[in-house]
C-alpha atoms as one frame of an Amber mdcrd trajectory, in Angstrom:
protein
 -11.815 -27.970  30.200 -13.712 -25.038  28.804 -14.299 -26.692  25.443 -16.274
 -29.668  26.876 -19.150 -27.475  28.008 -19.384 -25.591  24.693 -21.363 -26.760
  21.708 -19.711 -27.265  18.319 -21.423 -24.298  16.573 -20.294 -22.000  19.392
 -16.702 -23.189  19.079 -16.772 -22.750  15.302 -18.255 -19.263  15.562 -15.625
 -18.238  18.156 -12.823 -19.476  15.901 -14.386 -17.669  12.940 -14.719 -14.387
  14.843 -11.153 -14.578  16.159  -9.786 -15.340  12.692 -11.735 -12.387  11.236
 -10.359 -10.100  13.954  -6.829 -11.153  12.994  -7.097 -11.411   9.187  -9.221
  -8.316   8.458  -6.745  -5.740   9.842  -3.896  -7.488   8.017  -5.830  -7.324
   4.752  -6.732  -3.658   5.228  -3.154  -2.675   6.046  -1.861  -4.638   3.040
  -4.209  -2.781   0.700  -3.287   0.584   2.250   0.419  -0.155   1.933   0.006
  -1.230  -1.679  -1.961   1.926  -2.486   0.631   4.097  -0.713   3.487   2.465
  -2.628   1.724   3.124  -5.917   1.123   6.756  -4.903   4.771   7.271  -3.917
   5.914   5.717  -7.164   3.773   8.103  -9.211   5.079  11.073  -7.202   8.690
  10.039  -7.711   8.239   9.579 -11.426   6.640  12.996 -11.754   9.532  14.487
  -9.780  12.000  12.822 -12.118  10.009  14.147 -15.062  10.343  17.650 -13.637
  14.095  17.224 -13.271  14.438  15.892 -16.817  12.355  18.755 -18.221  14.443
  21.314 -16.321  17.660  19.726 -17.634  16.334  19.788 -21.186  15.365  23.435
 -20.771  18.886  24.349 -19.632  20.420  22.317 -22.469  18.240  24.062 -25.041
  19.242  27.507 -23.691  22.922  26.511 -23.820  22.660  25.218 -27.380  20.932
  28.387 -28.571  23.704  30.590 -27.121  26.483  28.794 -29.026
């Protein structure tokens, strides 16, 4: 077996490095996705604000004409 010839610190460091190579990209992508979701949410709310303001503007024009 490969493990018999390896010392314990070497095995532990290999496991640590492999776990970092797996966990770090997952963590980075999670943070990027979370940031992107927050950004999209703020864009959508501002778009809805624009629509609401436009509707209010049309309603005010209609009310003034009556």
